[in-house]
Structure formats: C-alpha cells, structure tokens
DODO-774483 format. One record per residue: x, y, z of N, C-alpha, C in turn. Coordinates in Angstrom, 1 decimal. Example, Ala and Ser with C-alpha at 12.3 -4.5 7.8 and 13.67 -1.06 7.14 Angstrom:
REM residues 2
13.2,-5.7,7.8,12.3,-4.5,7.8,13.2,-3.3,7.8
12.8,-2.2,7.1,13.7,-1.1,7.1,12.9,0.0,7.9
***
This chain:
REM residues 125
104.0,-4.7,25.8,103.3,-5.4,24.8,102.4,-4.4,24.0
102.5,-4.5,22.7,101.8,-3.5,21.8,100.6,-4.3,21.2
99.5,-3.6,21.1,98.3,-4.2,20.6,97.7,-3.3,19.5
97.3,-3.9,18.4,96.6,-3.1,17.3,95.1,-3.4,17.6
94.3,-2.3,17.6,92.9,-2.4,17.8,92.2,-1.9,16.6
91.1,-2.5,16.2,90.3,-2.0,15.1,88.9,-1.6,15.6
88.2,-0.7,14.9,86.9,-0.3,15.2,85.9,-1.1,14.4
85.4,-2.2,15.0,84.6,-3.1,14.3,83.4,-3.6,15.2
82.5,-2.6,15.5,81.4,-3.0,16.4,80.6,-4.1,15.8
80.0,-5.0,16.6,80.1,-5.1,18.1,81.2,-5.8,18.6
82.1,-6.3,17.7,83.3,-7.1,18.2,84.3,-6.3,18.9
84.7,-5.2,18.3,85.7,-4.3,18.8,85.3,-2.9,18.7
85.3,-2.2,19.8,84.9,-0.8,19.9,85.8,0.0,20.7
87.0,0.3,20.2,88.0,1.1,21.1,87.4,2.4,21.5
87.8,2.7,22.8,87.3,4.0,23.4,88.6,4.7,23.9
88.8,6.0,23.4,89.9,6.8,23.8,91.3,6.0,23.6
91.4,5.3,22.5,92.6,4.6,22.2,92.9,3.3,23.0
91.9,2.8,23.7,92.1,1.6,24.5,90.9,0.7,24.2
91.0,-0.6,24.6,89.9,-1.5,24.4,88.6,-1.0,25.1
87.5,-1.1,24.3,86.2,-0.6,24.8,85.4,-1.8,25.4
84.1,-1.8,24.9,83.2,-2.9,25.4,82.8,-3.9,24.4
83.5,-3.9,23.3,83.2,-5.0,22.3,83.5,-6.3,22.8
83.0,-7.4,22.1,83.3,-8.7,22.6,84.8,-9.0,22.6
85.5,-8.6,21.5,87.0,-8.9,21.5,87.7,-8.0,22.5
87.2,-6.8,22.7,87.8,-5.9,23.7,87.8,-6.5,25.1
86.6,-7.1,25.4,86.5,-7.7,26.7,87.4,-8.9,26.9
87.6,-9.7,25.8,88.6,-10.8,25.9,90.0,-10.3,26.1
90.3,-9.2,25.4,91.6,-8.6,25.5,91.8,-8.1,27.0
90.8,-7.4,27.5,90.9,-6.9,28.9,91.2,-8.1,29.9
90.6,-9.3,29.6,90.8,-10.4,30.4,92.2,-11.0,30.3
92.7,-11.0,29.0,94.1,-11.4,28.8,95.1,-10.5,29.5
94.9,-9.2,29.4,95.8,-8.3,30.1,95.7,-8.5,31.6
94.5,-8.6,32.2,94.4,-8.8,33.6,95.0,-10.1,34.1
95.1,-11.1,33.3,95.7,-12.4,33.7,97.1,-12.5,33.3
97.7,-11.4,32.7,99.1,-11.5,32.3,100.0,-11.9,33.5
100.9,-12.9,33.3,101.6,-13.4,34.5,102.7,-12.4,35.0
103.0,-11.4,34.4,104.0,-10.5,34.9,103.6,-9.0,34.6
104.1,-8.1,35.3,103.8,-6.7,35.1,104.4,-6.3,33.8
103.6,-5.7,33.0,104.1,-5.3,31.7,103.3,-4.0,31.2
103.9,-3.2,30.5,103.3,-2.0,30.0,102.6,-2.4,28.7
101.3,-2.2,28.6,100.5,-2.6,27.4,100.1,-1.3,26.7
100.5,-1.2,25.4,100.2,0.0,24.6,99.3,-0.4,23.5
98.4,0.6,23.1,97.4,0.3,22.1,97.5,1.3,20.9
97.3,0.8,19.7,97.2,1.6,18.5,95.9,1.2,17.8
95.2,2.2,17.5,93.9,2.0,16.7,94.1,2.4,15.3
93.8,1.4,14.4,94.0,1.6,13.0,93.0,0.7,12.2
92.9,1.1,10.9,92.1,0.2,10.1,92.9,-1.1,9.7
92.2,-2.1,9.2,92.8,-3.3,8.9,94.0,-3.2,7.9
93.8,-2.4,6.9,94.8,-2.2,5.8,96.1,-1.7,6.5
96.0,-0.7,7.3,97.2,-0.1,7.9,97.9,-1.1,8.9
97.1,-1.8,9.6,97.6,-2.8,10.5,98.5,-3.8,9.8
97.9,-4.4,8.7,98.7,-5.4,7.9,99.9,-4.8,7.2
99.8,-3.6,6.8,101.0,-2.9,6.2,102.1,-2.8,7.2
101.7,-2.4,8.4,102.7,-2.3,9.5,103.3,-3.6,9.9
102.5,-4.7,9.9,103.0,-6.0,10.3,103.9,-6.5,9.2
103.5,-6.2,7.9,104.4,-6.6,6.8,105.7,-5.9,6.8
105.7,-4.6,7.4,106.9,-3.8,7.5,107.8,-4.2,8.7
107.3,-5.2,9.5,108.1,-5.6,10.6,107.7,-5.1,12.0
106.6,-4.3,12.1,106.1,-3.9,13.4,105.8,-5.0,14.2
106.3,-5.1,15.4,106.0,-6.2,16.4,104.8,-5.8,17.3
103.7,-6.4,17.0,102.5,-6.1,17.8,101.5,-7.2,17.6
100.5,-7.3,18.5,99.4,-8.3,18.4,98.2,-7.6,17.8
97.5,-8.3,17.0,96.3,-7.7,16.4,95.2,-8.5,16.9
94.1,-7.9,17.4,93.1,-8.5,18.2,91.9,-9.1,17.4
91.8,-8.8,16.2,90.6,-9.3,15.4,91.0,-9.5,14.0
91.9,-10.5,13.7,92.3,-10.8,12.4,91.5,-12.0,11.8
91.1,-11.9,10.6,90.5,-13.0,9.9,91.6,-13.8,9.2
91.5,-15.1,9.2,92.5,-15.9,8.6,92.4,-15.8,7.1
93.4,-15.5,6.4,93.5,-15.6,4.9,94.9,-16.2,4.6
95.0,-16.7,3.4,96.3,-17.3,3.0,97.4,-16.3,3.1
97.2,-15.0,2.7,98.2,-14.0,2.7,98.6,-13.7,4.2
97.7,-13.6,5.1,97.9,-13.2,6.5,98.7,-14.4,7.2
98.4,-15.6,6.8,99.1,-16.8,7.3,100.5,-16.8,6.9
100.9,-16.2,5.8,102.3,-16.0,5.4,102.9,-14.9,6.1
102.2,-13.9,6.5,102.7,-12.7,7.2,102.9,-12.8,8.7
102.1,-13.6,9.3,102.1,-13.6,10.8,101.6,-14.9,11.3
101.8,-15.1,12.6,101.3,-16.2,13.3,99.9,-15.9,13.8
98.9,-16.7,13.4,97.5,-16.4,13.8,97.0,-17.5,14.8
96.4,-17.0,15.9,95.9,-17.9,16.9,94.4,-17.8,17.1
93.7,-18.9,17.2,92.3,-18.8,17.3,91.9,-18.7,18.8
91.9,-17.4,19.3,91.6,-17.2,20.7,90.1,-16.9,20.9
89.5,-16.3,19.8,88.1,-15.9,19.9,87.5,-16.1,18.5
86.6,-17.0,18.4,85.9,-17.2,17.1,84.7,-16.3,16.9
84.7,-15.6,15.8,83.6,-14.7,15.5,82.8,-15.2,14.3
81.5,-14.9,14.2,80.8,-15.2,13.0,81.3,-14.2,11.9
81.2,-14.6,10.6,81.6,-13.7,9.6,80.8,-12.4,9.6
81.5,-11.3,9.1,80.8,-10.0,9.0,79.8,-10.1,7.9
78.6,-9.7,8.1,77.5,-9.8,7.1,76.9,-8.4,6.9
76.4,-8.3,5.7,75.6,-7.1,5.3,74.1,-7.5,5.5
73.4,-6.7,6.2,72.0,-7.0,6.4,71.2,-5.8,5.8
70.3,-6.2,4.9,69.5,-5.2,4.1,68.0,-5.5,4.3
67.3,-4.4,4.5,65.8,-4.6,4.6,65.3,-5.0,3.2
64.3,-5.9,3.2,63.7,-6.4,1.9,63.2,-5.3,1.0
62.7,-4.2,1.6,62.2,-3.2,0.7,63.3,-2.3,0.1
64.5,-2.5,0.5,65.7,-1.8,-0.1,66.6,-2.7,-0.9
66.3,-3.9,-0.9,67.2,-4.9,-1.6,67.4,-4.6,-3.1
66.4,-4.1,-3.8,66.5,-3.8,-5.2,67.4,-2.6,-5.4
67.7,-1.8,-4.4,68.6,-0.6,-4.5,70.1,-1.0,-4.3
70.3,-2.2,-3.9,71.7,-2.6,-3.6,72.5,-2.8,-4.8
73.6,-2.1,-5.0,74.5,-2.3,-6.2,75.2,-3.6,-6.2
74.9,-4.4,-7.2,75.5,-5.7,-7.3,76.1,-5.9,-8.7
77.1,-6.8,-8.8,77.7,-7.1,-10.1,77.0,-8.2,-10.7
77.4,-8.7,-11.9,76.8,-9.8,-12.6,76.8,-11.1,-11.8
77.7,-11.3,-10.9,77.8,-12.5,-10.0,76.9,-12.4,-8.8
76.2,-11.3,-8.6,75.4,-11.1,-7.4,76.1,-10.7,-6.2
77.4,-10.2,-6.4,78.2,-9.7,-5.3,77.9,-8.2,-5.1
77.8,-7.8,-3.8,77.5,-6.4,-3.5,78.8,-5.6,-3.8
78.6,-4.5,-4.4,79.6,-3.5,-4.7,79.7,-2.5,-3.6
80.5,-2.8,-2.6,80.5,-1.9,-1.4,80.9,-0.5,-1.7
81.9,-0.3,-2.6,82.3,1.1,-2.9,81.2,1.9,-3.4
80.2,1.3,-4.0,79.1,2.1,-4.5,78.0,2.4,-3.4
78.1,1.9,-2.3,77.1,2.1,-1.3,77.0,3.5,-0.8
78.1,4.1,-0.4,78.2,5.5,0.1,77.8,6.5,-0.9
78.3,6.5,-2.1,77.9,7.5,-3.1,76.4,7.5,-3.4
75.9,6.3,-3.4,74.4,6.2,-3.7,73.6,6.6,-2.5
74.2,6.9,-1.4,73.5,7.4,-0.2,72.5,6.3,0.3
72.9,5.0,0.1,72.1,4.0,0.6,72.3,3.8,2.1
73.5,4.2,2.6,73.8,4.1,4.0,73.9,5.5,4.6
73.0,5.8,5.5,73.0,7.1,6.1,74.1,7.3,7.1
74.5,6.3,7.8,75.6,6.4,8.8,76.3,5.1,8.7
77.7,5.1,8.9,78.5,3.9,8.8,78.0,2.7,9.6
77.3,3.0,10.8,76.9,1.9,11.7,75.4,1.6,11.5
74.7,2.2,10.6,73.3,2.0,10.4,73.1,0.9,9.4
72.0,0.2,9.5,71.6,-0.8,8.5,70.9,-0.2,7.4
70.9,-0.8,6.2,70.1,-0.3,5.1,68.6,-0.5,5.3
***
C-alpha cells in the first residue's frame, strides 16, 4: 500500500519519510496497525500540488489529508475518515494592518513572505 503524506502541522508532520506525531499521522498509524493482512506500506512525502498531479497522472496511492473540492471529487474517491477544522490564518491584532489584502478583504498569501511578515513558515504573525 502506498501513502502520500503532507507536512501540515499539527495535522500531519512526517518524520524521516514516515508518519510522525500529527493527528492524521496517528490515525494512519492505527489504520496500518489494524490492517487485516500483512502488507508492505510505503510512504511518499510531497506538497499537495504534487500529490494531485500524480493522482491525476494515474499514480495509485492513498492521500491522508485531502480537502474535498469539486475537482478532487472528479479525480479520486474521497472518504471522510478524519474530520479536521479548516486551516486558518491567525494574526496578532497589532500586525493586522500589515496584512496584504485585496479589495475583497482576502489575504494575499504570496505577498506574505516577501514582505517579511512571516519570520518562519510555522510561526504566527
């Protein structure tokens, strides 16, 4: 069985190419431990874009943390094994005015790194 893993703390935190201690990782470890037959489980760590490109190209593997979208529902079978809250951006009130937004009030994520608003990918503003 082949599994795609993503690095999306605290939900998924692969360690050395295998499931780590994220919430989804722990569920996956439980699934593997309860697998009814002996099977070799392989893991690939990649970003979401690469995973869906591979699935679209016909790669047969399970993805452990996919959000349902109309496009993904056309590409693959999605099962609700583990429900997660949506990913959210949390910003300190004193930095809110520095957040790059468009006219609709949507955050322009591509502008966050160049503006040096985020010191580290896993740190909060």
